[in-house]
C-alpha positions as a LaTeX table, in Angstrom:
\begin{tabular}{lrrr}
\hline
Residue & $x$ (\AA) & $y$ (\AA) & $z$ (\AA) \\
\hline
Met1 & $-22.11$ & $-227.31$ & 101.14 \\
Ala2 & $-24.27$ & $-229.06$ & 98.56 \\
His3 & $-28.03$ & $-228.96$ & 99.09 \\
Trp4 & $-28.27$ & $-232.73$ & 98.67 \\
Asn5 & $-26.05$ & $-235.76$ & 98.86 \\
Met6 & $-25.71$ & $-238.10$ & 95.90 \\
His7 & $-25.11$ & $-241.10$ & 98.15 \\
Thr8 & $-28.09$ & $-240.66$ & 100.47 \\
Asp9 & $-30.66$ & $-238.54$ & 98.60 \\
Ile10 & $-30.93$ & $-240.43$ & 95.31 \\
Pro11 & $-32.81$ & $-243.77$ & 95.46 \\
Trp12 & $-30.21$ & $-245.84$ & 93.64 \\
Asp13 & $-31.88$ & $-249.00$ & 94.95 \\
Arg14 & $-34.94$ & $-248.10$ & 92.84 \\
Phe15 & $-32.95$ & $-247.99$ & 89.60 \\
Asp16 & $-34.89$ & $-249.93$ & 86.97 \\
Pro17 & $-32.74$ & $-251.01$ & 84.00 \\
Ser18 & $-35.84$ & $-251.87$ & 81.96 \\
Lys19 & $-36.78$ & $-248.15$ & 82.01 \\
Ala20 & $-33.32$ & $-246.84$ & 81.13 \\
Asp21 & $-34.04$ & $-245.74$ & 77.57 \\
Pro22 & $-30.86$ & $-246.02$ & 75.44 \\
Ala23 & $-31.34$ & $-242.43$ & 74.22 \\
Phe24 & $-31.28$ & $-241.17$ & 77.82 \\
Val25 & $-28.24$ & $-243.28$ & 78.57 \\
Arg26 & $-26.33$ & $-241.62$ & 75.73 \\
Ile27 & $-27.22$ & $-238.04$ & 76.66 \\
Val28 & $-26.62$ & $-238.65$ & 80.39 \\
Lys29 & $-23.15$ & $-239.98$ & 79.60 \\
Ala30 & $-22.40$ & $-236.77$ & 77.69 \\
Ala31 & $-23.89$ & $-234.58$ & 80.43 \\
Ser32 & $-21.77$ & $-236.27$ & 83.09 \\
Leu33 & $-18.60$ & $-235.16$ & 81.29 \\
Val34 & $-19.71$ & $-231.55$ & 80.87 \\
Glu35 & $-20.91$ & $-231.20$ & 84.47 \\
Phe36 & $-17.80$ & $-232.80$ & 85.93 \\
Asn37 & $-15.60$ & $-230.34$ & 84.04 \\
Ala38 & $-16.40$ & $-227.48$ & 86.46 \\
Ala39 & $-13.00$ & $-226.93$ & 88.06 \\
Asp40 & $-11.63$ & $-225.04$ & 85.04 \\
Tyr41 & $-14.63$ & $-222.73$ & 85.06 \\
Val42 & $-14.18$ & $-222.00$ & 88.77 \\
Ser43 & $-10.54$ & $-221.03$ & 88.18 \\
Tyr44 & $-11.56$ & $-218.83$ & 85.26 \\
Leu45 & $-14.29$ & $-217.05$ & 87.25 \\
Lys46 & $-11.94$ & $-216.39$ & 90.15 \\
Gln47 & $-9.45$ & $-214.81$ & 87.76 \\
Val48 & $-12.15$ & $-212.65$ & 86.17 \\
Phe49 & $-13.54$ & $-211.44$ & 89.53 \\
Pro50 & $-10.42$ & $-210.54$ & 91.56 \\
Gly51 & $-11.13$ & $-208.79$ & 94.85 \\
Asp52 & $-14.73$ & $-210.03$ & 95.07 \\
Ala53 & $-14.33$ & $-212.50$ & 97.92 \\
Gln54 & $-18.04$ & $-213.27$ & 98.22 \\
Phe55 & $-18.45$ & $-214.08$ & 94.54 \\
Gln56 & $-15.29$ & $-216.18$ & 94.54 \\
Ala57 & $-16.65$ & $-218.18$ & 97.50 \\
Asp58 & $-19.98$ & $-218.58$ & 95.70 \\
Ala59 & $-18.12$ & $-219.78$ & 92.59 \\
Glu60 & $-16.37$ & $-222.44$ & 94.67 \\
Val61 & $-19.72$ & $-223.72$ & 95.98 \\
Trp62 & $-21.15$ & $-223.63$ & 92.46 \\
Gly63 & $-18.20$ & $-225.70$ & 91.22 \\
Asp64 & $-18.63$ & $-228.27$ & 93.98 \\
Glu65 & $-22.29$ & $-228.68$ & 93.13 \\
Glu66 & $-21.56$ & $-228.99$ & 89.41 \\
Thr67 & $-18.97$ & $-231.67$ & 90.15 \\
Gln68 & $-21.55$ & $-233.57$ & 92.21 \\
His69 & $-23.88$ & $-233.38$ & 89.22 \\
Gly70 & $-21.18$ & $-234.98$ & 87.09 \\
Asn71 & $-20.50$ & $-237.72$ & 89.62 \\
Ser72 & $-24.22$ & $-238.44$ & 90.07 \\
Leu73 & $-24.89$ & $-238.63$ & 86.34 \\
Arg74 & $-21.83$ & $-240.84$ & 86.01 \\
Lys75 & $-23.20$ & $-243.25$ & 88.59 \\
Trp76 & $-26.55$ & $-243.44$ & 86.84 \\
Ala77 & $-24.88$ & $-243.98$ & 83.46 \\
Glu78 & $-22.69$ & $-246.75$ & 84.87 \\
Leu79 & $-25.76$ & $-248.49$ & 86.31 \\
Ala80 & $-27.50$ & $-248.20$ & 82.96 \\
Asp81 & $-24.43$ & $-249.23$ & 80.96 \\
Pro82 & $-21.75$ & $-251.10$ & 82.96 \\
Thr83 & $-19.38$ & $-250.83$ & 79.97 \\
Phe84 & $-19.26$ & $-247.02$ & 80.26 \\
Asn85 & $-15.68$ & $-245.99$ & 81.04 \\
Phe86 & $-16.07$ & $-242.53$ & 82.51 \\
Asp87 & $-12.38$ & $-241.88$ & 83.13 \\
Ala88 & $-11.39$ & $-242.70$ & 79.56 \\
Ser89 & $-14.30$ & $-240.69$ & 78.18 \\
Phe90 & $-13.50$ & $-237.67$ & 80.33 \\
Lys91 & $-9.87$ & $-237.79$ & 79.26 \\
Arg92 & $-10.95$ & $-237.94$ & 75.63 \\
Phe93 & $-13.31$ & $-235.00$ & 76.17 \\
Thr94 & $-10.85$ & $-232.69$ & 77.90 \\
Glu95 & $-8.02$ & $-233.51$ & 75.49 \\
Gly96 & $-10.20$ & $-232.89$ & 72.44 \\
Tyr97 & $-12.23$ & $-229.91$ & 73.58 \\
Gln98 & $-11.05$ & $-226.89$ & 75.54 \\
Gln99 & $-13.36$ & $-223.92$ & 75.94 \\
Val100 & $-12.21$ & $-222.23$ & 79.14 \\
Pro101 & $-9.34$ & $-219.77$ & 78.52 \\
Lys102 & $-6.28$ & $-220.07$ & 80.72 \\
Glu103 & $-4.33$ & $-217.31$ & 82.46 \\
Val104 & $-6.76$ & $-214.46$ & 81.87 \\
Ser105 & $-7.50$ & $-211.39$ & 83.97 \\
Ala106 & $-10.62$ & $-210.17$ & 82.16 \\
Ser107 & $-13.79$ & $-211.79$ & 80.91 \\
Val108 & $-13.92$ & $-213.01$ & 77.33 \\
Arg109 & $-17.36$ & $-211.32$ & 77.28 \\
Gly110 & $-15.77$ & $-207.88$ & 77.52 \\
Ser111 & $-17.00$ & $-207.05$ & 81.02 \\
Arg112 & $-17.94$ & $-208.72$ & 84.25 \\
Thr113 & $-21.57$ & $-207.80$ & 83.58 \\
Gly114 & $-21.30$ & $-209.62$ & 80.26 \\
Glu115 & $-19.73$ & $-212.62$ & 81.96 \\
Leu116 & $-22.59$ & $-212.86$ & 84.43 \\
Ile117 & $-25.21$ & $-212.53$ & 81.69 \\
Ala118 & $-23.50$ & $-215.42$ & 79.86 \\
Arg119 & $-23.51$ & $-217.51$ & 83.05 \\
Cys120 & $-27.24$ & $-216.79$ & 83.53 \\
Ile121 & $-27.89$ & $-218.00$ & 79.98 \\
Val122 & $-26.02$ & $-221.25$ & 80.69 \\
Glu123 & $-27.92$ & $-221.89$ & 83.92 \\
Met124 & $-31.17$ & $-220.99$ & 82.16 \\
Gly125 & $-30.49$ & $-223.67$ & 79.58 \\
Thr126 & $-29.36$ & $-226.37$ & 82.00 \\
Ser127 & $-32.20$ & $-225.90$ & 84.50 \\
Asn128 & $-34.77$ & $-226.34$ & 81.74 \\
Tyr129 & $-32.83$ & $-229.20$ & 80.13 \\
Tyr130 & $-32.83$ & $-231.25$ & 83.32 \\
Thr131 & $-36.45$ & $-230.33$ & 83.97 \\
Ala132 & $-37.26$ & $-231.72$ & 80.52 \\
Ile133 & $-35.31$ & $-234.91$ & 81.29 \\
Lys134 & $-37.14$ & $-235.29$ & 84.60 \\
Glu135 & $-40.51$ & $-234.95$ & 82.87 \\
Ala136 & $-39.63$ & $-237.29$ & 80.00 \\
Thr137 & $-37.96$ & $-240.22$ & 81.75 \\
Asn138 & $-39.77$ & $-243.11$ & 83.41 \\
Glu139 & $-36.67$ & $-244.37$ & 85.23 \\
Pro140 & $-37.21$ & $-243.61$ & 88.96 \\
Ala141 & $-33.63$ & $-242.78$ & 89.97 \\
Leu142 & $-33.01$ & $-240.54$ & 86.98 \\
Lys143 & $-36.32$ & $-238.72$ & 87.49 \\
Ile144 & $-35.36$ & $-237.75$ & 91.03 \\
Leu145 & $-31.74$ & $-237.00$ & 90.12 \\
Ala146 & $-32.71$ & $-234.77$ & 87.17 \\
Gly147 & $-35.17$ & $-232.91$ & 89.39 \\
Lys148 & $-32.50$ & $-232.18$ & 91.99 \\
Ile149 & $-30.02$ & $-231.03$ & 89.35 \\
Ala150 & $-32.67$ & $-228.80$ & 87.74 \\
Ala151 & $-33.35$ & $-227.17$ & 91.13 \\
Asp152 & $-29.62$ & $-226.60$ & 91.66 \\
Glu153 & $-29.27$ & $-225.00$ & 88.24 \\
Leu154 & $-32.18$ & $-222.66$ & 88.98 \\
Arg155 & $-30.44$ & $-221.58$ & 92.20 \\
His156 & $-27.25$ & $-221.09$ & 90.21 \\
Tyr157 & $-29.15$ & $-218.82$ & 87.84 \\
Lys158 & $-30.22$ & $-216.73$ & 90.84 \\
Leu159 & $-26.66$ & $-216.69$ & 92.19 \\
Phe160 & $-25.30$ & $-215.24$ & 88.95 \\
Tyr161 & $-28.34$ & $-212.99$ & 88.50 \\
Asp162 & $-27.87$ & $-211.42$ & 91.95 \\
Ala163 & $-24.20$ & $-210.74$ & 91.21 \\
Leu164 & $-25.22$ & $-209.37$ & 87.80 \\
Gln165 & $-27.38$ & $-206.70$ & 89.44 \\
Arg166 & $-24.40$ & $-205.44$ & 91.43 \\
Tyr167 & $-22.10$ & $-205.26$ & 88.42 \\
Arg168 & $-24.73$ & $-203.71$ & 86.14 \\
Lys169 & $-24.92$ & $-200.74$ & 88.51 \\
Glu170 & $-21.14$ & $-200.55$ & 88.76 \\
Glu171 & $-20.28$ & $-200.92$ & 85.07 \\
Gly172 & $-23.36$ & $-199.42$ & 83.43 \\
Leu173 & $-23.40$ & $-201.78$ & 80.45 \\
Gly174 & $-26.14$ & $-200.68$ & 78.04 \\
Leu175 & $-29.10$ & $-202.74$ & 76.89 \\
Leu176 & $-27.78$ & $-203.25$ & 73.35 \\
Ala177 & $-24.48$ & $-204.60$ & 74.68 \\
Arg178 & $-26.31$ & $-206.85$ & 77.13 \\
Leu179 & $-28.50$ & $-208.23$ & 74.37 \\
Lys180 & $-25.44$ & $-208.86$ & 72.19 \\
Val181 & $-23.79$ & $-210.95$ & 74.93 \\
Ala182 & $-26.97$ & $-212.93$ & 75.59 \\
Leu183 & $-27.66$ & $-213.71$ & 71.93 \\
Lys184 & $-24.03$ & $-214.67$ & 71.34 \\
Arg185 & $-24.17$ & $-217.11$ & 74.26 \\
Val186 & $-27.46$ & $-218.59$ & 73.03 \\
Ile187 & $-25.89$ & $-219.17$ & 69.62 \\
Glu188 & $-22.86$ & $-220.77$ & 71.28 \\
Ser189 & $-25.12$ & $-223.42$ & 72.79 \\
Ser190 & $-24.88$ & $-225.17$ & 69.42 \\
Asp191 & $-21.07$ & $-225.15$ & 69.40 \\
Asp192 & $-18.83$ & $-228.17$ & 69.80 \\
Glu193 & $-18.95$ & $-228.68$ & 73.59 \\
Leu194 & $-22.06$ & $-230.87$ & 73.86 \\
Ala195 & $-21.50$ & $-232.57$ & 70.52 \\
Tyr196 & $-17.93$ & $-233.41$ & 71.48 \\
Ala197 & $-19.03$ & $-234.65$ & 74.90 \\
Tyr198 & $-21.57$ & $-236.90$ & 73.17 \\
Phe199 & $-18.79$ & $-238.20$ & 70.92 \\
Ala200 & $-16.33$ & $-238.71$ & 73.79 \\
Ala201 & $-18.91$ & $-240.61$ & 75.85 \\
Asn202 & $-20.44$ & $-242.78$ & 73.14 \\
Ala203 & $-18.14$ & $-243.25$ & 70.14 \\
Ala204 & $-15.86$ & $-246.24$ & 69.62 \\
Pro205 & $-12.26$ & $-245.64$ & 70.79 \\
Asp206 & $-10.89$ & $-245.59$ & 67.23 \\
Glu207 & $-13.60$ & $-243.33$ & 65.81 \\
Val208 & $-12.69$ & $-239.84$ & 64.60 \\
Tyr209 & $-14.83$ & $-236.86$ & 65.60 \\
Asn210 & $-17.09$ & $-235.46$ & 62.92 \\
Arg211 & $-18.80$ & $-232.27$ & 64.09 \\
Lys212 & $-21.80$ & $-232.49$ & 61.76 \\
Thr213 & $-22.52$ & $-236.12$ & 62.64 \\
Tyr214 & $-22.27$ & $-235.72$ & 66.40 \\
Ser215 & $-24.03$ & $-232.37$ & 66.51 \\
Arg216 & $-27.00$ & $-234.02$ & 64.80 \\
Leu217 & $-26.90$ & $-237.10$ & 67.02 \\
Tyr218 & $-26.84$ & $-235.06$ & 70.22 \\
Ala219 & $-29.42$ & $-232.54$ & 69.03 \\
Arg220 & $-31.77$ & $-235.28$ & 67.83 \\
Tyr221 & $-32.18$ & $-236.59$ & 71.36 \\
Ala222 & $-31.88$ & $-233.30$ & 73.24 \\
Tyr223 & $-34.34$ & $-231.30$ & 71.14 \\
Ser224 & $-36.93$ & $-234.06$ & 71.33 \\
Leu225 & $-37.28$ & $-233.39$ & 75.07 \\
Tyr226 & $-38.53$ & $-229.82$ & 74.78 \\
His227 & $-42.10$ & $-228.59$ & 74.96 \\
Arg228 & $-43.50$ & $-225.09$ & 74.67 \\
Arg229 & $-43.44$ & $-224.55$ & 78.44 \\
His230 & $-39.67$ & $-225.04$ & 78.52 \\
Ile231 & $-39.17$ & $-222.44$ & 75.79 \\
Asp232 & $-41.45$ & $-219.99$ & 77.59 \\
Met233 & $-39.48$ & $-220.37$ & 80.82 \\
Met234 & $-36.12$ & $-219.92$ & 79.08 \\
Ala235 & $-37.34$ & $-216.80$ & 77.33 \\
Ala236 & $-38.55$ & $-215.33$ & 80.64 \\
Gln237 & $-35.17$ & $-216.00$ & 82.25 \\
Leu238 & $-33.32$ & $-214.54$ & 79.27 \\
Phe239 & $-35.43$ & $-211.37$ & 79.35 \\
Lys240 & $-34.80$ & $-211.02$ & 83.07 \\
Ala241 & $-31.03$ & $-211.49$ & 82.66 \\
Val242 & $-30.70$ & $-208.69$ & 80.08 \\
Gly243 & $-32.99$ & $-206.34$ & 82.02 \\
Leu244 & $-36.20$ & $-206.65$ & 80.02 \\
Lys245 & $-39.62$ & $-207.39$ & 81.45 \\
Pro246 & $-41.02$ & $-210.84$ & 80.60 \\
His247 & $-44.68$ & $-211.47$ & 79.76 \\
Thr248 & $-44.88$ & $-208.46$ & 77.46 \\
Arg249 & $-45.87$ & $-208.32$ & 73.80 \\
Leu250 & $-42.20$ & $-208.58$ & 72.82 \\
Tyr251 & $-41.76$ & $-211.59$ & 75.11 \\
Arg252 & $-44.77$ & $-213.32$ & 73.57 \\
Ala253 & $-43.39$ & $-212.71$ & 70.07 \\
Val254 & $-39.98$ & $-214.08$ & 71.03 \\
Thr255 & $-41.40$ & $-217.20$ & 72.69 \\
Ala256 & $-43.63$ & $-217.90$ & 69.69 \\
Leu257 & $-40.66$ & $-217.55$ & 67.33 \\
Gly258 & $-38.47$ & $-219.66$ & 69.61 \\
Trp259 & $-41.02$ & $-222.46$ & 69.75 \\
Arg260 & $-41.44$ & $-222.45$ & 65.97 \\
Leu261 & $-37.67$ & $-222.76$ & 65.57 \\
Val262 & $-37.53$ & $-225.66$ & 68.05 \\
Arg263 & $-40.40$ & $-227.46$ & 66.33 \\
Trp264 & $-38.71$ & $-226.96$ & 62.95 \\
Gln265 & $-35.47$ & $-228.37$ & 64.39 \\
Gln266 & $-37.29$ & $-231.34$ & 65.92 \\
Arg267 & $-38.96$ & $-232.19$ & 62.59 \\
Ser268 & $-35.82$ & $-231.73$ & 60.51 \\
Leu269 & $-33.73$ & $-233.90$ & 62.83 \\
Gln270 & $-36.30$ & $-236.66$ & 62.80 \\
Thr271 & $-36.51$ & $-236.49$ & 59.02 \\
Ala272 & $-32.73$ & $-236.67$ & 58.74 \\
Ala273 & $-32.68$ & $-239.68$ & 61.08 \\
\hline
\end{tabular}
């Protein structure tokens, strides 16, 4: 059961169109597509974790909550932009972008430990992303909605992290292999999924997808949300997922480097714009 209800726990009657920044409208449209596309991931996880009834049940709950995120973001986007056609956009997204492998019996990460590390990295990113949206927006309904989604994503991180501890003991995946999975998943965060979702949600029906153009458009708005505290939190969660202690000298070096890279990206995207 979801921890909140989109119909009763979000103050839709407080929605203020004058505070619905067009940049937020565009990224919320894209996020609604990605979040709603959870069913394929649930099927994939259940195939990768056969015989683990508890984890499969947890994955079902996770999928239901992700779907509610998509529906909630859709509702906000439709209030902000009544011309937004979610169904057409979602169809465009799923027909043009397919990341989840079909008919598999093993994780694409090479192990179930690797799969769970990758899922922790995803939840790490999304919890901080929605926290950043909550802190940046002045629109009342979106502020509360983003806060609830951020809290869900943090719980999802813990869900996958707890399962990760079980499988780490069982499979004995070494630190170097764990780091490799985590870094690969971090790099993948700049792949086509979010850029294509931004395209599917915002481009004219006859427009053709250009990866460079839409990667820049999405990143320009998304990167502008981040502050140092968000990078510090993500680094701590990443360290924890791979089995390293946060708040060490290495952690401080990584967070400093990460923040410099984000600031460089923010400046370069603004210059390009």
